[in-house]
C-alpha positions as protocol buffer text, in pm:
chain_id: "A"
residue {
  index: 1
  type: UNK
  ca { x: 1134 y: 836 z: 691 }
}
residue {
  index: 2
  type: UNK
  ca { x: 1227 y: 529 z: 473 }
}
residue {
  index: 3
  type: UNK
  ca { x: 1103 y: 152 z: 489 }
}
residue {
  index: 4
  type: UNK
  ca { x: 1469 y: 57 z: 539 }
}
residue {
  index: 5
  type: UNK
  ca { x: 1479 y: 382 z: 809 }
}
residue {
  index: 6
  type: UNK
  ca { x: 1143 y: 211 z: 977 }
}
residue {
  index: 7
  type: UNK
  ca { x: 1244 y: -132 z: 1000 }
}
residue {
  index: 8
  type: UNK
  ca { x: 1597 y: 10 z: 1107 }
}
residue {
  index: 9
  type: UNK
  ca { x: 1475 y: 156 z: 1455 }
}
residue {
  index: 10
  type: UNK
  ca { x: 1442 y: -185 z: 1637 }
}
residue {
  index: 11
  type: UNK
  ca { x: 1487 y: -534 z: 1553 }
}
residue {
  index: 12
  type: UNK
  ca { x: 1077 y: -569 z: 1663 }
}
residue {
  index: 13
  type: UNK
  ca { x: 789 y: -438 z: 1513 }
}
residue {
  index: 14
  type: UNK
  ca { x: 533 y: -492 z: 1721 }
}
residue {
  index: 15
  type: UNK
  ca { x: 192 y: -569 z: 1533 }
}
residue {
  index: 16
  type: UNK
  ca { x: -105 y: -498 z: 1778 }
}
residue {
  index: 17
  type: UNK
  ca { x: -454 y: -545 z: 1735 }
}
residue {
  index: 18
  type: UNK
  ca { x: -690 y: -352 z: 1939 }
}
residue {
  index: 19
  type: UNK
  ca { x: -1031 y: -403 z: 2066 }
}
residue {
  index: 20
  type: UNK
  ca { x: -1075 y: -80 z: 2335 }
}
residue {
  index: 21
  type: UNK
  ca { x: -930 y: 266 z: 2156 }
}
residue {
  index: 22
  type: UNK
  ca { x: -913 y: 345 z: 2572 }
}
residue {
  index: 23
  type: UNK
  ca { x: -623 y: 127 z: 2548 }
}
residue {
  index: 24
  type: UNK
  ca { x: -411 y: 234 z: 2275 }
}
residue {
  index: 25
  type: UNK
  ca { x: -214 y: 521 z: 2422 }
}
residue {
  index: 26
  type: UNK
  ca { x: -71 y: 403 z: 2729 }
}
residue {
  index: 27
  type: UNK
  ca { x: 3 y: 56 z: 2509 }
}
residue {
  index: 28
  type: UNK
  ca { x: 211 y: 285 z: 2305 }
}
residue {
  index: 29
  type: UNK
  ca { x: 359 y: 455 z: 2528 }
}
residue {
  index: 30
  type: UNK
  ca { x: 480 y: 101 z: 2687 }
}
residue {
  index: 31
  type: UNK
  ca { x: 597 y: 10 z: 2367 }
}
residue {
  index: 32
  type: UNK
  ca { x: 804 y: 304 z: 2335 }
}
residue {
  index: 33
  type: UNK
  ca { x: 951 y: 319 z: 2692 }
}
residue {
  index: 34
  type: UNK
  ca { x: 1058 y: -13 z: 2622 }
}
residue {
  index: 35
  type: UNK
  ca { x: 1257 y: 88 z: 2341 }
}
residue {
  index: 36
  type: UNK
  ca { x: 1051 y: -11 z: 2043 }
}
residue {
  index: 37
  type: UNK
  ca { x: 895 y: 312 z: 1869 }
}
residue {
  index: 38
  type: UNK
  ca { x: 784 y: 166 z: 1539 }
}
residue {
  index: 39
  type: UNK
  ca { x: 419 y: -28 z: 1578 }
}
residue {
  index: 40
  type: UNK
  ca { x: 161 y: -151 z: 1322 }
}
residue {
  index: 41
  type: UNK
  ca { x: -197 y: -102 z: 1418 }
}
residue {
  index: 42
  type: UNK
  ca { x: -364 y: -376 z: 1204 }
}
residue {
  index: 43
  type: UNK
  ca { x: -645 y: -275 z: 1040 }
}
residue {
  index: 44
  type: UNK
  ca { x: -903 y: -581 z: 1198 }
}
residue {
  index: 45
  type: UNK
  ca { x: -1117 y: -455 z: 1446 }
}
residue {
  index: 46
  type: UNK
  ca { x: -1315 y: -122 z: 1436 }
}
residue {
  index: 47
  type: UNK
  ca { x: -1170 y: 8 z: 1722 }
}
residue {
  index: 48
  type: UNK
  ca { x: -827 y: 3 z: 1535 }
}
residue {
  index: 49
  type: UNK
  ca { x: -888 y: 378 z: 1323 }
}
residue {
  index: 50
  type: UNK
  ca { x: -937 y: 551 z: 1634 }
}
residue {
  index: 51
  type: UNK
  ca { x: -666 y: 372 z: 1788 }
}
residue {
  index: 52
  type: UNK
  ca { x: -403 y: 495 z: 1580 }
}
residue {
  index: 53
  type: UNK
  ca { x: -530 y: 827 z: 1530 }
}
residue {
  index: 54
  type: UNK
  ca { x: -467 y: 860 z: 1931 }
}
residue {
  index: 55
  type: UNK
  ca { x: -134 y: 688 z: 1917 }
}
residue {
  index: 56
  type: UNK
  ca { x: -20 y: 958 z: 1643 }
}
residue {
  index: 57
  type: UNK
  ca { x: -215 y: 1259 z: 1841 }
}
residue {
  index: 58
  type: UNK
  ca { x: -68 y: 1164 z: 2169 }
}
residue {
  index: 59
  type: UNK
  ca { x: 284 y: 968 z: 2164 }
}
residue {
  index: 60
  type: UNK
  ca { x: 464 y: 1203 z: 1910 }
}
residue {
  index: 61
  type: UNK
  ca { x: 751 y: 961 z: 1944 }
}
residue {
  index: 62
  type: UNK
  ca { x: 630 y: 627 z: 1786 }
}
residue {
  index: 63
  type: UNK
  ca { x: 584 y: 585 z: 1486 }
}
residue {
  index: 64
  type: UNK
  ca { x: 280 y: 435 z: 1385 }
}
residue {
  index: 65
  type: UNK
  ca { x: 194 y: 218 z: 1083 }
}
residue {
  index: 66
  type: UNK
  ca { x: -132 y: 47 z: 971 }
}
residue {
  index: 67
  type: UNK
  ca { x: -149 y: -277 z: 849 }
}
residue {
  index: 68
  type: UNK
  ca { x: -359 y: -538 z: 706 }
}
residue {
  index: 69
  type: UNK
  ca { x: -378 y: -259 z: 434 }
}
residue {
  index: 70
  type: UNK
  ca { x: -592 y: -442 z: 151 }
}
residue {
  index: 71
  type: UNK
  ca { x: -787 y: -165 z: -26 }
}
residue {
  index: 72
  type: UNK
  ca { x: -779 y: 186 z: -157 }
}
residue {
  index: 73
  type: UNK
  ca { x: -975 y: 266 z: 141 }
}
residue {
  index: 74
  type: UNK
  ca { x: -718 y: 166 z: 368 }
}
residue {
  index: 75
  type: UNK
  ca { x: -437 y: 365 z: 205 }
}
residue {
  index: 76
  type: UNK
  ca { x: -645 y: 699 z: 213 }
}
residue {
  index: 77
  type: UNK
  ca { x: -735 y: 645 z: 603 }
}
residue {
  index: 78
  type: UNK
  ca { x: -386 y: 595 z: 656 }
}
residue {
  index: 79
  type: UNK
  ca { x: -299 y: 937 z: 473 }
}
residue {
  index: 80
  type: UNK
  ca { x: -584 y: 1111 z: 650 }
}
residue {
  index: 81
  type: UNK
  ca { x: -475 y: 989 z: 1011 }
}
residue {
  index: 82
  type: UNK
  ca { x: -135 y: 1101 z: 917 }
}
residue {
  index: 83
  type: UNK
  ca { x: -12 y: 706 z: 934 }
}
residue {
  index: 84
  type: UNK
  ca { x: 378 y: 680 z: 897 }
}
residue {
  index: 85
  type: UNK
  ca { x: 355 y: 339 z: 734 }
}
residue {
  index: 86
  type: UNK
  ca { x: 150 y: 128 z: 551 }
}
residue {
  index: 87
  type: UNK
  ca { x: 194 y: -284 z: 575 }
}
residue {
  index: 88
  type: UNK
  ca { x: 17 y: -564 z: 398 }
}
residue {
  index: 89
  type: UNK
  ca { x: 31 y: -911 z: 380 }
}
residue {
  index: 90
  type: UNK
  ca { x: 14 y: -937 z: -6 }
}
residue {
  index: 91
  type: UNK
  ca { x: 171 y: -745 z: -316 }
}
residue {
  index: 92
  type: UNK
  ca { x: -52 y: -662 z: -589 }
}
residue {
  index: 93
  type: UNK
  ca { x: 48 y: -397 z: -841 }
}
residue {
  index: 94
  type: UNK
  ca { x: -281 y: -188 z: -736 }
}
residue {
  index: 95
  type: UNK
  ca { x: -220 y: -135 z: -419 }
}
residue {
  index: 96
  type: UNK
  ca { x: 148 y: -109 z: -445 }
}
residue {
  index: 97
  type: UNK
  ca { x: 74 y: 234 z: -677 }
}
residue {
  index: 98
  type: UNK
  ca { x: -164 y: 372 z: -439 }
}
residue {
  index: 99
  type: UNK
  ca { x: 65 y: 343 z: -194 }
}
residue {
  index: 100
  type: UNK
  ca { x: 348 y: 548 z: -419 }
}
residue {
  index: 101
  type: UNK
  ca { x: 99 y: 827 z: -472 }
}
residue {
  index: 102
  type: UNK
  ca { x: 8 y: 820 z: -94 }
}
residue {
  index: 103
  type: UNK
  ca { x: 395 y: 891 z: -73 }
}
residue {
  index: 104
  type: UNK
  ca { x: 357 y: 628 z: 278 }
}
residue {
  index: 105
  type: UNK
  ca { x: 656 y: 424 z: 265 }
}
residue {
  index: 106
  type: UNK
  ca { x: 473 y: 54 z: 207 }
}
residue {
  index: 107
  type: UNK
  ca { x: 586 y: -284 z: 332 }
}
residue {
  index: 108
  type: UNK
  ca { x: 441 y: -521 z: 98 }
}
residue {
  index: 109
  type: UNK
  ca { x: 387 y: -873 z: 198 }
}
residue {
  index: 110
  type: UNK
  ca { x: 528 y: -1194 z: -33 }
}
residue {
  index: 111
  type: UNK
  ca { x: 568 y: -1563 z: 54 }
}
residue {
  index: 112
  type: UNK
  ca { x: 696 y: -1709 z: -284 }
}
residue {
  index: 113
  type: UNK
  ca { x: 1003 y: -1625 z: -558 }
}
residue {
  index: 114
  type: UNK
  ca { x: 737 y: -1514 z: -813 }
}
residue {
  index: 115
  type: UNK
  ca { x: 585 y: -1250 z: -567 }
}
residue {
  index: 116
  type: UNK
  ca { x: 905 y: -1128 z: -487 }
}
residue {
  index: 117
  type: UNK
  ca { x: 1049 y: -1064 z: -838 }
}
residue {
  index: 118
  type: UNK
  ca { x: 725 y: -863 z: -875 }
}
residue {
  index: 119
  type: UNK
  ca { x: 764 y: -665 z: -551 }
}
residue {
  index: 120
  type: UNK
  ca { x: 1136 y: -626 z: -657 }
}
residue {
  index: 121
  type: UNK
  ca { x: 1011 y: -520 z: -1032 }
}
residue {
  index: 122
  type: UNK
  ca { x: 779 y: -271 z: -878 }
}
residue {
  index: 123
  type: UNK
  ca { x: 1060 y: -78 z: -672 }
}
residue {
  index: 124
  type: UNK
  ca { x: 1007 y: -247 z: -327 }
}
residue {
  index: 125
  type: UNK
  ca { x: 1318 y: -416 z: -176 }
}
residue {
  index: 126
  type: UNK
  ca { x: 1200 y: -429 z: 164 }
}
residue {
  index: 127
  type: UNK
  ca { x: 907 y: -670 z: 208 }
}
residue {
  index: 128
  type: UNK
  ca { x: 722 y: -868 z: 454 }
}
residue {
  index: 129
  type: UNK
  ca { x: 733 y: -1202 z: 433 }
}
residue {
  index: 130
  type: UNK
  ca { x: 435 y: -1354 z: 536 }
}
residue {
  index: 131
  type: UNK
  ca { x: 333 y: -1578 z: 699 }
}
residue {
  index: 132
  type: UNK
  ca { x: 701 y: -1664 z: 804 }
}
residue {
  index: 133
  type: UNK
  ca { x: 649 y: -1987 z: 996 }
}
residue {
  index: 134
  type: UNK
  ca { x: 382 y: -2160 z: 747 }
}
residue {
  index: 135
  type: UNK
  ca { x: 581 y: -2033 z: 425 }
}
residue {
  index: 136
  type: UNK
  ca { x: 904 y: -2176 z: 524 }
}
residue {
  index: 137
  type: UNK
  ca { x: 1017 y: -1978 z: 780 }
}
residue {
  index: 138
  type: UNK
  ca { x: 1403 y: -1934 z: 832 }
}
residue {
  index: 139
  type: UNK
  ca { x: 1507 y: -2216 z: 573 }
}
residue {
  index: 140
  type: UNK
  ca { x: 1284 y: -2033 z: 315 }
}
residue {
  index: 141
  type: UNK
  ca { x: 1493 y: -1687 z: 379 }
}
residue {
  index: 142
  type: UNK
  ca { x: 1788 y: -1853 z: 414 }
}
residue {
  index: 143
  type: UNK
  ca { x: 1678 y: -1986 z: 37 }
}
residue {
  index: 144
  type: UNK
  ca { x: 1596 y: -1687 z: -98 }
}
residue {
  index: 145
  type: UNK
  ca { x: 1905 y: -1473 z: -3 }
}
residue {
  index: 146
  type: UNK
  ca { x: 2126 y: -1647 z: -296 }
}
residue {
  index: 147
  type: UNK
  ca { x: 1880 y: -1552 z: -588 }
}
residue {
  index: 148
  type: UNK
  ca { x: 1809 y: -1251 z: -467 }
}
residue {
  index: 149
  type: UNK
  ca { x: 2082 y: -1135 z: -247 }
}
residue {
  index: 150
  type: UNK
  ca { x: 1914 y: -721 z: -281 }
}
residue {
  index: 151
  type: UNK
  ca { x: 1601 y: -797 z: -108 }
}
residue {
  index: 152
  type: UNK
  ca { x: 1575 y: -726 z: 293 }
}
residue {
  index: 153
  type: UNK
  ca { x: 1295 y: -880 z: 476 }
}
residue {
  index: 154
  type: UNK
  ca { x: 1063 y: -790 z: 790 }
}
residue {
  index: 155
  type: UNK
  ca { x: 906 y: -1119 z: 854 }
}
residue {
  index: 156
  type: UNK
  ca { x: 587 y: -1201 z: 1039 }
}
residue {
  index: 157
  type: UNK
  ca { x: 329 y: -1466 z: 1101 }
}
residue {
  index: 158
  type: UNK
  ca { x: 414 y: -1723 z: 1406 }
}
residue {
  index: 159
  type: UNK
  ca { x: 701 y: -1612 z: 1563 }
}
residue {
  index: 160
  type: UNK
  ca { x: 758 y: -1522 z: 1905 }
}
residue {
  index: 161
  type: UNK
  ca { x: 1006 y: -1421 z: 2142 }
}
residue {
  index: 162
  type: UNK
  ca { x: 1191 y: -1772 z: 2104 }
}
residue {
  index: 163
  type: UNK
  ca { x: 1194 y: -1825 z: 1717 }
}
residue {
  index: 164
  type: UNK
  ca { x: 1297 y: -1422 z: 1662 }
}
residue {
  index: 165
  type: UNK
  ca { x: 1674 y: -1482 z: 1713 }
}
residue {
  index: 166
  type: UNK
  ca { x: 1711 y: -1735 z: 1445 }
}
residue {
  index: 167
  type: UNK
  ca { x: 1552 y: -1492 z: 1244 }
}
residue {
  index: 168
  type: UNK
  ca { x: 1741 y: -1224 z: 1308 }
}
residue {
  index: 169
  type: UNK
  ca { x: 2061 y: -1396 z: 1219 }
}
residue {
  index: 170
  type: UNK
  ca { x: 2012 y: -1359 z: 888 }
}
residue {
  index: 171
  type: UNK
  ca { x: 2194 y: -1153 z: 668 }
}
residue {
  index: 172
  type: UNK
  ca { x: 1839 y: -1057 z: 456 }
}
residue {
  index: 173
  type: UNK
  ca { x: 1648 y: -1001 z: 762 }
}
residue {
  index: 174
  type: UNK
  ca { x: 1666 y: -640 z: 915 }
}
residue {
  index: 175
  type: UNK
  ca { x: 1371 y: -701 z: 1169 }
}
residue {
  index: 176
  type: UNK
  ca { x: 1081 y: -931 z: 1218 }
}
residue {
  index: 177
  type: UNK
  ca { x: 720 y: -854 z: 1379 }
}
residue {
  index: 178
  type: UNK
  ca { x: 546 y: -997 z: 1635 }
}
residue {
  index: 179
  type: UNK
  ca { x: 243 y: -1002 z: 1905 }
}
residue {
  index: 180
  type: UNK
  ca { x: 394 y: -1136 z: 2137 }
}
residue {
  index: 181
  type: UNK
  ca { x: 547 y: -766 z: 2273 }
}
residue {
  index: 182
  type: UNK
  ca { x: 190 y: -675 z: 2369 }
}
residue {
  index: 183
  type: UNK
  ca { x: -12 y: -993 z: 2451 }
}
residue {
  index: 184
  type: UNK
  ca { x: -372 y: -949 z: 2468 }
}
residue {
  index: 185
  type: UNK
  ca { x: -412 y: -1092 z: 2866 }
}
residue {
  index: 186
  type: UNK
  ca { x: -147 y: -788 z: 2944 }
}
residue {
  index: 187
  type: UNK
  ca { x: -353 y: -532 z: 2739 }
}
residue {
  index: 188
  type: UNK
  ca { x: -670 y: -600 z: 2881 }
}
residue {
  index: 189
  type: UNK
  ca { x: -557 y: -629 z: 3259 }
}
residue {
  index: 190
  type: UNK
  ca { x: -353 y: -214 z: 3143 }
}
residue {
  index: 191
  type: UNK
  ca { x: -77 y: -430 z: 3279 }
}
residue {
  index: 192
  type: UNK
  ca { x: 184 y: -211 z: 3116 }
}
residue {
  index: 193
  type: UNK
  ca { x: 461 y: -281 z: 3313 }
}
residue {
  index: 194
  type: UNK
  ca { x: 475 y: -620 z: 3142 }
}
residue {
  index: 195
  type: UNK
  ca { x: 426 y: -467 z: 2782 }
}
residue {
  index: 196
  type: UNK
  ca { x: 736 y: -245 z: 2882 }
}
residue {
  index: 197
  type: UNK
  ca { x: 926 y: -503 z: 3001 }
}
residue {
  index: 198
  type: UNK
  ca { x: 892 y: -738 z: 2694 }
}
residue {
  index: 199
  type: UNK
  ca { x: 936 y: -447 z: 2471 }
}
residue {
  index: 200
  type: UNK
  ca { x: 1288 y: -375 z: 2622 }
}
residue {
  index: 201
  type: UNK
  ca { x: 1376 y: -786 z: 2605 }
}
residue {
  index: 202
  type: UNK
  ca { x: 1261 y: -803 z: 2205 }
}
residue {
  index: 203
  type: UNK
  ca { x: 1462 y: -490 z: 2181 }
}
residue {
  index: 204
  type: UNK
  ca { x: 1814 y: -621 z: 2319 }
}
residue {
  index: 205
  type: UNK
  ca { x: 1802 y: -892 z: 2048 }
}
residue {
  index: 206
  type: UNK
  ca { x: 1953 y: -665 z: 1842 }
}
residue {
  index: 207
  type: UNK
  ca { x: 2033 y: -773 z: 1488 }
}
residue {
  index: 208
  type: UNK
  ca { x: 2400 y: -983 z: 1476 }
}
């Protein structure tokens, strides 16, 4: 699958930060049951790699990627555990080349026109717009569409259920990323029914 295919699986990609690897598999199953198969596991905790590895092994219908990919060892770890895609909050030519060598679909982050031009020149037309809300949100993406009509975005950062529809209405947005579908309180409480309900509501946002 290409990154375009992955971002096209559902209108929302859950961005999850896992503190307890024991919650990983039921969380992934709950998200998939709600119709959100592409899941980004951020590399922000010590449990992240074990959690992603368990999801990949035990929830084959999920498409698991690693997020907060910043360094060479992150790319290597993603390849080693069988992750399906990579997400970075920023863009660098070194990381882009490492991702290319890994043959894993890569969603690099940009926040400015100059970063966007560099990413497009490197061959990455589908990009994470981050941090979406602080970087100008819907207005910024609408402005970028004029000079960059072929660029597509998955904005993340400050987006919730109320804000997501405005992003999904934009012609250059293929999906949004957010953590609201797997709130920390629900994960700690093992309230998987709530996660599935939130995922189902996010799935139903759909692109217009």
